[in-house]
C-alpha positions, 0 to 999 in steps of 0.5 A, a space after each residue: 439684537 436688530 437686524 437691518 433687513 436691507 431692500 434694494 430694486 430689482 435688477 431689470 431683465 433686460 437695459 436699454 442704452 441710451 443714445 446721445 447725440 455726438 457734442 460739439 464741443 465748440 456750439 455754444 449754449 443760448 439762453 432765451 431771455 423774455 422781459 414780463 411788464 409787472 406793476 409793484 404795489 404796496 398795497 391792496 390794490 384799487 379802482 381808480 374810477 370812484 376818485 374819480 367820481 369824487 371830484 366836484 361836478 361844475 354847476 349846471 346852467 340853471 344854477 350858474 344862472 340863480 348864483 348870477 341872479 343872487 350877486 346881482 341882486 345882493 349887490 343891490 342890496 348892499 348898495 341900499 342898506 350901505 346908503 342907509 347904514 350911511 345916513 343912520 350914522 351920519 343922522 342924515 335924512 334920506 330923500 324924502 318921498 310923498 305921501 310918506 312925510 320924512 322916511 326919517 319917521 320909520 328909519 330913525 325909529 327904535 325898530 330901527 336897531 336889533 340890540 343897538 345895531 343899526 339894522 341898515 348895517 345887519 342888511 348890508 353884511 347879509 346883502 354882501 355875504 350873499 352877493 360874494 357867495 353867488 359870485 363864487 359860485 357862479 365861477 365854481 370857486 368858492 374860499 377856504 375850501 368850500 364845496 358847492 354844497 356847503 355854498 349853496 346851505 349857506 344861501 339857503 340859510 341866509 336868505 332865509 333870515 333874511 326873508 324871516 326877519 322882512 316878513 317881521 318888520 312888514 308886520 311891524 309896518 302895518 301895525 306899529 306904522 299903520 298907514 305909513 309908507 317906507 320905499 326903502 322898507 319895501 324895496 329891502 323887503 322885496 330884495 329879500 323875498 326874491 332871493 328866498 325864492 330863487 334859492 327854493 326853486 333852485 333847490 328843488 322840492 327834494 332838497 327843500 324837503 331834506 332841510 326844511 329842519 334846518 329853515 325852521 331852526 334858522 327862522 326860529 332863531 330870528 324870530 327870537 332874536 328880533 322879538 327879544 330885542 324889541 320886548 327889552 326895549 321900550 320903543 317910543 311912540 314913533 308908531 304916528 298913531 296920532 301925529 299933527 305937525 302945523 304948518 310953520 315957515 321955516 327960516 334961511 339964515 345963509 347970505 346969498 352971493 352973486 350967483 345965487 341971485 343971478 340964477 334964481 332971477 334967470 329961474 323966475 323968469 323963465 317960469 321954473 318952480 320948486 316943489 317943497 314941503 316945510 318939514 322937509 329937510 333937504 328942502 330948506 338945505 335947497 334954499 340955503 343953498 341959495 341964501 335968504 335973499 336969493 330964496 324970496 326970488 324963486 317961484 316956491 309952491 308948498 305942498 302942505 300948507 295946512 300942515 301935516 297931519 295923521 289921524 285914523 290912516 297916515 295922512 288921512 285929512 291930510 290934503 296935498 296942494 292941488 298944484 303939487 299933486 297936478 305936477 306928477 312929482 315923486 318926492 322932496 324937493 322937486 323942481 320943474 323947468 321947462 315943463 320937465 321935473 327933477 327930483 332931489 337936491 340941485 346944484 348950481 350946475 345942474 340947474 343952470 344946465 337944465 334952464 340954460 343959464 351959461 355959467 360961464 357968461 356969468 359976471 358979478 357985477 
């Protein structure tokens, strides 16, 4: 049987009576409340400083200058290639530069297209892209959510491809068109290389070292594409290796109006001269504007009366007439009126203004 032992606290030898102050029944009790600001978080706390650091910083002044340069040069290249694209699609001839014959010799060759696409059209797209990206980067407002880093990489890739293509075409110009001169080709190459080196300078040596693999890849793709395009198509003999164009007289089939005859007589009376070449289509169009009768009144100077030839080197063996060389011409056709050289085709109003012929006073007889 189990017994329980009860243990109780010992009774103290003495007891202390606590004296409490007398109660005041009418005195209320006041509680003091302290409000502490508490921030409620649904998740772990985060430092907000990194978020602020992730915001894209505005481009530097040096980069803005580079972007504006790209926009300007890209726009100029877009206009040039747009003009050449128009000529290509309409089968028109470009302005004839002196010493280079008609630019159609090169611009209309089999090398002026890649896989059947006109080369100026490809250049127009490339220049347009550079101009648009450069303009948007300068404003720090790229479309499609692109950041400045991606925009700069697009510029680097585009200008690398353009510089590679330009180097390839300069090689073709020096080998397939030995000695030939193409002002539009050289201008486009100059613009492409200028854009390329401007972007390289903006990137800096350290960044270029990181992106050199991308550049080599793009350059290889461009070179392979161009080489494949021209190796699969058999170019016709447009290299002008042996070129001999005997002189021939152009025929004018249009009739002359009273205004054309009067203006031609006035130009003849003041000693105005028209300079041209028999192979220049723009020269023929200028004569057709006057008509057969008025064209005979004009003082026309043929700059290649002995024909147009190319032997070992473009234009070797062909000499321009001394009168044309002394006139300081820049292209065909050209007018020399009152001591001033006017290049290109001119309409009646331009010729009248330059020669002092008053159209308002003209009255057909």
